[in-house]
Every structure is written in structure tokens, then in C-alpha cells.
The first five atom37 places (N, CA, C, CB, O) and aatype in JSON, in Angstrom:
{
  "aatype": [12, 16, 16, 16, 14, 15, 16, 3, 15, 16, 15, 1, 19, 11, 3, 3, 13, 19, 1, 16, 19, 7, 3, 19, 6, 19, 1, 10, 14, 15, 10, 15, 18, 10, 11, 14, 7, 10, 9, 1, 1, 9, 1, 1, 12, 8, 3, 9, 3, 0, 12, 18, 16, 10, 9, 6, 10, 16, 19, 15, 0, 6, 0, 10, 19, 0, 10, 3, 2, 12, 2, 5, 3, 6, 18, 5, 0, 10, 10, 3, 6, 17, 1, 9, 8, 15, 7, 19, 7, 10, 7, 6, 15],
  "atom_mask": [
    [1, 1, 1, 1, 1],
    [1, 1, 1, 1, 1],
    [1, 1, 1, 1, 1],
    [1, 1, 1, 1, 1],
    [1, 1, 1, 1, 1],
    [1, 1, 1, 1, 1],
    [1, 1, 1, 1, 1],
    [1, 1, 1, 1, 1],
    [1, 1, 1, 1, 1],
    [1, 1, 1, 1, 1],
    [1, 1, 1, 1, 1],
    [1, 1, 1, 1, 1],
    [1, 1, 1, 1, 1],
    [1, 1, 1, 1, 1],
    [1, 1, 1, 1, 1],
    [1, 1, 1, 1, 1],
    [1, 1, 1, 1, 1],
    [1, 1, 1, 1, 1],
    [1, 1, 1, 1, 1],
    [1, 1, 1, 1, 1],
    [1, 1, 1, 1, 1],
    [1, 1, 1, 0, 1],
    [1, 1, 1, 1, 1],
    [1, 1, 1, 1, 1],
    [1, 1, 1, 1, 1],
    [1, 1, 1, 1, 1],
    [1, 1, 1, 1, 1],
    [1, 1, 1, 1, 1],
    [1, 1, 1, 1, 1],
    [1, 1, 1, 1, 1],
    [1, 1, 1, 1, 1],
    [1, 1, 1, 1, 1],
    [1, 1, 1, 1, 1],
    [1, 1, 1, 1, 1],
    [1, 1, 1, 1, 1],
    [1, 1, 1, 1, 1],
    [1, 1, 1, 0, 1],
    [1, 1, 1, 1, 1],
    [1, 1, 1, 1, 1],
    [1, 1, 1, 1, 1],
    [1, 1, 1, 1, 1],
    [1, 1, 1, 1, 1],
    [1, 1, 1, 1, 1],
    [1, 1, 1, 1, 1],
    [1, 1, 1, 1, 1],
    [1, 1, 1, 1, 1],
    [1, 1, 1, 1, 1],
    [1, 1, 1, 1, 1],
    [1, 1, 1, 1, 1],
    [1, 1, 1, 1, 1],
    [1, 1, 1, 1, 1],
    [1, 1, 1, 1, 1],
    [1, 1, 1, 1, 1],
    [1, 1, 1, 1, 1],
    [1, 1, 1, 1, 1],
    [1, 1, 1, 1, 1],
    [1, 1, 1, 1, 1],
    [1, 1, 1, 1, 1],
    [1, 1, 1, 1, 1],
    [1, 1, 1, 1, 1],
    [1, 1, 1, 1, 1],
    [1, 1, 1, 1, 1],
    [1, 1, 1, 1, 1],
    [1, 1, 1, 1, 1],
    [1, 1, 1, 1, 1],
    [1, 1, 1, 1, 1],
    [1, 1, 1, 1, 1],
    [1, 1, 1, 1, 1],
    [1, 1, 1, 1, 1],
    [1, 1, 1, 1, 1],
    [1, 1, 1, 1, 1],
    [1, 1, 1, 1, 1],
    [1, 1, 1, 1, 1],
    [1, 1, 1, 1, 1],
    [1, 1, 1, 1, 1],
    [1, 1, 1, 1, 1],
    [1, 1, 1, 1, 1],
    [1, 1, 1, 1, 1],
    [1, 1, 1, 1, 1],
    [1, 1, 1, 1, 1],
    [1, 1, 1, 1, 1],
    [1, 1, 1, 1, 1],
    [1, 1, 1, 1, 1],
    [1, 1, 1, 1, 1],
    [1, 1, 1, 1, 1],
    [1, 1, 1, 1, 1],
    [1, 1, 1, 0, 1],
    [1, 1, 1, 1, 1],
    [1, 1, 1, 0, 1],
    [1, 1, 1, 1, 1],
    [1, 1, 1, 0, 1],
    [1, 1, 1, 1, 1],
    [1, 1, 1, 1, 1]
  ],
  "atom_positions": [
    [[5.7, -24.36, 25.27], [4.92, -23.49, 25.39], [4.51, -23.32, 23.99], [5.43, -22.42, 26.08], [5.17, -23.72, 23.03]],
    [[3.58, -22.83, 23.95], [2.0, -22.76, 21.98], [2.04, -21.26, 22.65], [-0.67, -24.11, 21.89], [2.3, -20.93, 23.81]],
    [[1.65, -20.37, 21.33], [1.55, -18.96, 21.41], [0.15, -19.17, 20.02], [3.39, -17.9, 21.04], [0.1, -19.83, 18.98]],
    [[-0.61, -18.42, 20.57], [-1.74, -18.19, 18.94], [-1.53, -16.51, 18.91], [-4.09, -18.75, 19.15], [-1.37, -15.64, 19.77]],
    [[-1.65, -16.54, 17.14], [-1.48, -15.53, 17.01], [-2.08, -14.34, 16.62], [-0.92, -15.68, 16.67], [-3.08, -14.53, 15.92]],
    [[-1.74, -12.82, 16.9], [-2.99, -12.21, 17.5], [-3.47, -11.97, 16.55], [-3.01, -11.13, 18.37], [-4.56, -11.41, 16.67]],
    [[-2.98, -12.22, 15.1], [-4.16, -11.65, 13.52], [-4.04, -12.79, 13.06], [-3.7, -10.28, 12.12], [-2.99, -13.44, 13.12]],
    [[-5.34, -13.26, 12.44], [-6.19, -13.69, 11.61], [-5.39, -13.79, 10.32], [-7.37, -12.86, 11.59], [-5.49, -12.88, 9.5]],
    [[-4.45, -15.03, 10.05], [-4.05, -14.61, 8.39], [-4.48, -14.68, 7.15], [-3.21, -15.03, 8.04], [-4.09, -14.41, 6.02]],
    [[-6.36, -15.56, 8.24], [-6.73, -15.34, 6.3], [-7.78, -14.38, 6.33], [-7.45, -16.93, 5.24], [-8.71, -14.48, 5.53]],
    [[-7.73, -13.39, 7.24], [-8.45, -11.96, 7.46], [-7.73, -11.04, 6.05], [-7.94, -11.15, 9.32], [-8.48, -10.49, 5.24]],
    [[-5.8, -10.95, 5.87], [-5.25, -10.75, 5.31], [-5.22, -10.79, 3.69], [-4.75, -11.13, 5.88], [-5.04, -11.84, 3.07]],
    [[-5.45, -9.48, 3.07], [-5.93, -9.0, 1.85], [-4.59, -9.23, 1.09], [-6.56, -7.43, 1.89], [-3.78, -8.32, 0.94]],
    [[-4.37, -10.79, 0.51], [-3.2, -11.15, -0.42], [-2.96, -10.22, -1.42], [-3.38, -12.41, -1.1], [-1.89, -9.7, -1.74]],
    [[-4.97, -9.93, -2.23], [-4.26, -9.98, -3.88], [-3.72, -8.15, -4.16], [-5.91, -10.6, -5.46], [-4.48, -7.34, -3.63]],
    [[-2.72, -7.64, -4.8], [-2.19, -6.83, -5.44], [-3.83, -5.73, -5.47], [-1.4, -7.58, -6.91], [-4.84, -6.31, -5.84]],
    [[-3.93, -4.42, -5.13], [-4.28, -3.47, -5.18], [-3.54, -2.69, -7.09], [-3.82, -2.93, -3.6], [-2.5, -2.16, -7.47]],
    [[-4.9, -3.11, -7.76], [-4.87, -2.63, -9.52], [-5.67, -1.61, -9.64], [-5.44, -3.73, -10.7], [-6.62, -1.57, -8.86]],
    [[-5.54, -0.76, -10.4], [-5.98, 0.61, -11.04], [-5.42, 1.55, -12.23], [-5.93, 1.4, -10.07], [-4.25, 1.92, -12.15]],
    [[-6.47, 2.08, -13.7], [-5.91, 1.96, -14.22], [-5.57, 4.1, -14.39], [-6.43, 0.79, -15.14], [-6.37, 5.0, -14.61]],
    [[-4.26, 4.12, -14.18], [-4.23, 6.17, -13.76], [-3.98, 5.79, -15.12], [-2.83, 7.47, -12.48], [-3.26, 4.84, -15.42]],
    [[-4.7, 6.69, -16.1], [-4.74, 7.65, -17.38], [-4.52, 6.1, -18.29], [0.0, 0.0, 0.0], [-5.51, 5.36, -18.27]],
    [[-3.59, 5.72, -18.88], [-3.28, 4.51, -19.62], [-2.55, 3.37, -19.36], [-2.82, 4.8, -20.5], [-2.28, 2.36, -20.0]],
    [[-2.22, 3.91, -17.91], [-0.97, 3.27, -17.21], [-1.91, 2.34, -16.28], [0.22, 4.46, -16.3], [-3.05, 2.64, -15.94]],
    [[-0.94, 0.69, -15.77], [-1.35, 0.32, -14.91], [-1.1, 0.55, -13.42], [-1.28, -0.49, -15.22], [-0.69, 1.67, -13.11]],
    [[-1.22, 0.02, -12.87], [-0.74, 0.82, -11.05], [-1.07, -0.89, -10.08], [-2.55, 2.81, -10.22], [-1.95, -1.74, -10.03]],
    [[-0.01, -0.69, -9.58], [-0.41, -1.76, -9.22], [0.6, -2.27, -7.77], [-0.4, -2.64, -10.54], [1.79, -2.57, -7.63]],
    [[-0.4, -2.2, -6.99], [0.24, -1.53, -5.02], [0.06, -3.31, -4.04], [-1.73, 0.39, -3.83], [-0.88, -4.11, -4.08]],
    [[0.86, -3.36, -3.59], [0.72, -5.25, -3.06], [-0.01, -4.4, -1.68], [2.81, -6.66, -2.63], [0.4, -3.35, -1.18]],
    [[-0.94, -5.01, -1.35], [-1.32, -5.01, -0.1], [-1.11, -4.61, 0.93], [-1.37, -5.62, 0.15], [-0.2, -5.33, 1.35]],
    [[-1.4, -3.79, 1.77], [-1.43, -3.1, 2.94], [-1.41, -3.73, 3.62], [-2.17, -2.39, 3.24], [-0.75, -3.27, 4.56]],
    [[-1.85, -4.94, 3.88], [-1.57, -6.37, 5.12], [-1.55, -7.45, 4.69], [-2.55, -6.68, 6.22], [-2.08, -8.5, 5.08]],
    [[-0.61, -7.07, 3.44], [0.64, -8.9, 3.42], [1.04, -7.9, 2.51], [0.16, -11.13, 2.75], [0.43, -7.52, 1.52]],
    [[2.54, -7.36, 3.11], [3.58, -6.67, 2.74], [4.7, -7.99, 2.87], [3.8, -5.24, 3.73], [4.9, -8.58, 3.93]],
    [[5.27, -8.29, 1.77], [6.68, -8.97, 1.98], [7.43, -8.54, 3.12], [7.57, -8.76, 0.83], [7.52, -7.42, 3.63]],
    [[8.14, -9.99, 3.54], [8.96, -9.11, 4.74], [10.02, -8.14, 4.67], [9.57, -9.92, 5.54], [10.35, -7.43, 5.62]],
    [[10.72, -8.1, 3.15], [11.63, -7.43, 2.85], [11.46, -5.54, 2.59], [0.0, 0.0, 0.0], [12.18, -4.58, 2.89]],
    [[10.41, -5.65, 2.02], [9.83, -3.82, 1.86], [9.73, -3.56, 4.08], [7.19, -3.68, 0.55], [10.08, -2.58, 4.74]],
    [[9.29, -4.49, 4.4], [8.88, -4.15, 5.78], [9.5, -4.11, 6.88], [8.14, -4.74, 6.11], [9.19, -3.64, 7.97]],
    [[11.22, -5.11, 6.18], [11.95, -3.69, 6.6], [12.65, -2.45, 6.64], [12.26, -3.72, 6.87], [13.12, -1.67, 7.47]],
    [[12.51, -2.61, 5.21], [12.7, -1.3, 4.28], [12.54, -0.15, 5.35], [11.46, -1.13, 2.94], [13.38, 0.38, 6.08]],
    [[10.98, 0.08, 5.16], [10.36, 1.36, 5.8], [9.93, 0.81, 7.78], [8.55, 1.83, 4.58], [9.6, 1.41, 8.8]],
    [[10.13, -0.21, 7.51], [9.76, 0.14, 9.31], [10.32, 1.31, 10.26], [10.28, -1.09, 10.19], [9.52, 1.86, 11.02]],
    [[11.35, 1.61, 10.26], [11.9, 2.88, 11.01], [11.21, 4.55, 10.49], [13.71, 2.85, 10.67], [11.3, 5.66, 11.01]],
    [[10.69, 4.18, 9.55], [9.68, 5.17, 9.48], [8.66, 5.95, 9.56], [9.59, 5.21, 9.27], [7.62, 5.32, 9.73]],
    [[8.51, 7.28, 9.49], [6.86, 7.52, 9.82], [6.06, 7.18, 9.16], [6.38, 8.64, 9.91], [6.26, 6.12, 8.56]],
    [[4.94, 7.81, 8.98], [4.19, 7.02, 8.29], [3.89, 7.28, 6.64], [3.06, 7.03, 9.05], [3.43, 6.46, 5.84]],
    [[4.37, 8.93, 6.34], [4.49, 8.91, 5.25], [5.25, 9.14, 4.3], [3.99, 9.19, 5.12], [4.99, 9.39, 3.12]],
    [[7.04, 8.97, 5.34], [7.79, 8.44, 3.95], [7.76, 7.3, 3.84], [9.12, 8.68, 3.74], [8.28, 6.98, 2.77]],
    [[7.07, 5.6, 4.96], [7.15, 4.75, 4.82], [6.23, 4.3, 3.16], [6.91, 4.36, 6.11], [6.27, 3.5, 2.23]],
    [[5.3, 5.7, 3.8], [4.02, 5.4, 2.05], [5.16, 5.41, 0.71], [2.42, 7.39, 1.6], [5.82, 4.56, 0.13]],
    [[5.01, 6.54, 0.63], [6.0, 6.73, -0.4], [7.39, 6.0, -0.93], [6.31, 7.76, -0.11], [7.71, 5.69, -2.08]],
    [[8.08, 5.85, 0.28], [9.28, 4.8, 0.25], [8.75, 3.59, -0.03], [10.1, 4.65, 1.55], [9.7, 2.81, -0.17]],
    [[7.26, 2.79, -0.25], [6.63, 1.38, -0.18], [6.37, 2.07, -1.88], [5.03, 0.84, 1.24], [6.82, 1.54, -2.9]],
    [[5.79, 2.97, -1.85], [5.42, 2.91, -3.17], [6.35, 3.16, -4.42], [4.46, 3.72, -3.23], [6.35, 2.4, -5.39]],
    [[6.87, 3.89, -4.35], [8.97, 4.29, -4.66], [9.48, 2.56, -4.91], [10.25, 5.23, -2.46], [9.84, 2.21, -6.04]],
    [[9.47, 2.11, -4.37], [9.8, 0.5, -4.18], [9.0, 0.05, -4.77], [9.81, -0.19, -2.91], [9.62, -0.54, -5.66]],
    [[7.61, -0.18, -4.99], [7.03, -1.37, -5.85], [6.16, -0.64, -7.17], [5.88, -2.45, -4.78], [5.11, -1.19, -7.53]],
    [[6.45, 0.15, -7.61], [5.38, 0.64, -8.36], [6.66, 0.71, -10.03], [4.54, 2.49, -7.48], [7.88, 0.87, -9.95]],
    [[5.95, 0.54, -11.19], [7.08, 0.53, -12.43], [7.24, 1.89, -12.59], [6.67, -0.21, -13.95], [6.33, 2.56, -12.09]],
    [[8.47, 2.71, -13.34], [8.29, 3.83, -13.55], [7.72, 4.54, -13.84], [8.6, 4.04, -13.81], [7.78, 5.65, -13.33]],
    [[6.86, 4.23, -14.83], [5.14, 4.62, -16.04], [4.68, 4.77, -14.97], [4.05, 3.36, -17.25], [4.62, 5.98, -14.72]],
    [[4.27, 4.1, -14.07], [3.44, 3.81, -12.71], [3.41, 5.13, -11.84], [4.19, 2.53, -11.77], [2.52, 5.82, -11.35]],
    [[5.02, 5.17, -11.86], [4.98, 6.64, -10.68], [5.14, 8.0, -11.44], [6.45, 6.65, -9.42], [5.3, 9.17, -11.09]],
    [[5.04, 7.4, -12.54], [5.45, 9.19, -13.25], [3.23, 9.37, -13.52], [7.09, 9.14, -15.87], [2.67, 10.45, -13.67]],
    [[2.53, 8.03, -13.48], [1.17, 8.38, -13.75], [0.48, 9.22, -12.35], [0.35, 6.9, -14.14], [-0.4, 10.07, -12.47]],
    [[1.13, 8.76, -10.87], [0.73, 8.86, -9.87], [1.09, 10.04, -9.41], [0.95, 7.95, -9.26], [0.55, 10.78, -8.59]],
    [[2.33, 10.17, -10.16], [2.74, 12.32, -9.66], [2.3, 13.32, -10.8], [4.93, 12.85, -9.55], [2.65, 14.5, -10.84]],
    [[1.47, 12.66, -11.77], [0.81, 13.68, -12.37], [-0.72, 13.63, -12.22], [1.18, 13.69, -13.73], [-1.48, 14.32, -12.89]],
    [[-1.14, 12.73, -11.26], [-2.61, 13.51, -10.83], [-2.8, 14.5, -10.38], [-3.31, 13.08, -10.08], [-1.79, 15.13, -10.05]],
    [[-4.22, 15.17, -10.12], [-4.62, 16.04, -9.54], [-4.78, 15.94, -8.13], [-5.5, 16.31, -10.08], [-4.58, 14.73, -8.01]],
    [[-5.03, 16.42, -6.79], [-4.34, 15.56, -5.68], [-5.66, 15.26, -5.06], [-3.11, 16.34, -4.6], [-5.67, 14.71, -3.96]],
    [[-6.48, 15.49, -5.48], [-8.6, 14.47, -5.05], [-8.12, 13.59, -5.66], [-10.64, 15.0, -5.85], [-7.43, 12.94, -4.87]],
    [[-8.07, 13.0, -7.0], [-7.71, 11.4, -7.23], [-7.37, 10.67, -6.86], [-7.24, 11.01, -7.71], [-7.71, 9.5, -7.02]],
    [[-6.06, 11.39, -5.83], [-4.65, 10.41, -6.25], [-4.77, 10.55, -4.28], [-2.69, 11.36, -7.62], [-4.15, 9.61, -3.79]],
    [[-5.29, 11.34, -3.37], [-5.9, 10.81, -2.39], [-7.08, 9.67, -2.78], [-6.39, 11.94, -1.67], [-6.98, 8.46, -2.57]],
    [[-8.28, 10.39, -3.45], [-9.24, 9.13, -3.45], [-8.53, 7.6, -3.97], [-10.56, 9.53, -4.55], [-8.95, 6.6, -3.38]],
    [[-7.33, 7.39, -5.2], [-6.99, 6.33, -4.88], [-5.69, 6.3, -3.63], [-6.74, 5.74, -6.18], [-5.12, 5.21, -3.63]],
    [[-5.29, 7.03, -2.86], [-4.86, 5.89, -1.8], [-5.86, 5.5, -0.88], [-3.7, 6.31, -0.93], [-5.53, 4.58, -0.13]],
    [[-6.8, 5.88, -0.78], [-7.76, 5.78, 0.07], [-8.86, 4.01, -0.18], [-8.6, 7.36, -0.23], [-9.26, 3.17, 0.62]],
    [[-8.95, 4.15, -1.52], [-9.1, 3.16, -1.83], [-8.2, 1.78, -2.13], [-9.6, 3.53, -2.5], [-8.66, 0.66, -2.35]],
    [[-6.88, 2.13, -2.08], [-5.61, 1.75, -1.79], [-6.23, 0.84, -0.04], [-4.31, 3.42, -1.76], [-7.0, -0.11, 0.11]],
    [[-5.7, 1.44, 0.69], [-6.19, 1.61, 2.34], [-7.58, 0.4, 2.71], [-6.91, 3.59, 2.6], [-7.51, -0.42, 3.62]],
    [[-8.78, 0.55, 1.75], [-10.11, -0.14, 2.17], [-9.68, -1.11, 1.55], [-11.58, 0.38, 1.82], [-9.59, -2.1, 2.28]],
    [[-9.29, -1.33, 0.27], [-8.81, -2.78, -0.78], [-8.26, -3.66, 0.33], [-7.34, -2.48, -2.2], [-8.87, -4.67, 0.67]],
    [[-6.61, -3.11, 1.16], [-6.63, -3.96, 2.07], [-6.25, -4.14, 3.63], [-6.15, -4.56, 1.55], [-5.32, -4.52, 4.35]],
    [[-7.93, -3.5, 3.73], [-8.46, -3.9, 5.02], [-8.4, -3.34, 5.77], [0.0, 0.0, 0.0], [-9.19, -3.23, 6.7]],
    [[-7.24, -2.74, 5.53], [-6.39, -1.03, 7.07], [-7.04, -0.14, 7.07], [-4.76, 0.03, 6.87], [-7.63, 0.19, 6.04]],
    [[-7.17, 0.64, 8.37], [-8.05, 1.28, 8.89], [-7.42, 2.13, 9.38], [0.0, 0.0, 0.0], [-6.5, 1.72, 10.09]],
    [[-7.61, 3.86, 9.22], [-6.43, 4.57, 10.22], [-6.1, 4.52, 11.25], [-6.39, 5.52, 10.41], [-6.67, 3.56, 11.77]],
    [[-5.46, 5.01, 11.93], [-5.14, 5.14, 13.15], [-6.02, 6.27, 13.59], [0.0, 0.0, 0.0], [-6.22, 7.35, 13.04]],
    [[-6.66, 5.62, 15.04], [-7.4, 6.81, 15.85], [-6.03, 7.32, 17.42], [-9.4, 5.89, 16.62], [-5.28, 6.68, 18.15]],
    [[-6.43, 8.97, 17.24], [-5.55, 8.78, 17.76], [-6.08, 9.75, 19.42], [-4.28, 9.15, 16.73], [-5.31, 9.8, 20.38]]
  ]
}
């Protein structure tokens, strides 16, 4: 029996999301192409816990400090850009 994958792997964004915050390069993985080990670590977490765990596991200590020191509006814009870059939409209720 052959099955067809439900997602088209060619439509997933593989490139990291890269932005400069202050003088620091912040490099985050594409949300649509995470490594299996990252998925395994966050699979049972709620969305907000998973997001922050993913950030903490993937960025440098210097980038984490830069993110922590952003103002809320700029930080939210960066998260939105990361989601859009990754081709991931917001869930609907």
C-alpha cells in the first residue's frame, strides 16, 4: 500500500530566518522545516512554551540577550516576520 504525503515538501521554507538586532545577528530556524530533535523536544508543549524553548535552543547567548532587550512592539514584529518567512499561518479558533 502506498500513501501520499499530506504536505508538499517543496513548499516548505528550509532557509533560516536571519535578522540583525542591534549589532547582533539573530538566526532562527524555519518553523516549517525544523530538525526532528527540535520537534521531539517541543512536541508536547503549549504554543508559547514551545516557541520560547525553540528560541532558547537555537540562538546564541548573545542573540538571546539582544532579543530579551527588544521593546515589545519590535519583538512582536520580529516574531511575525519569522512566522511569515516560514510560511506558517496563525491558527484559527
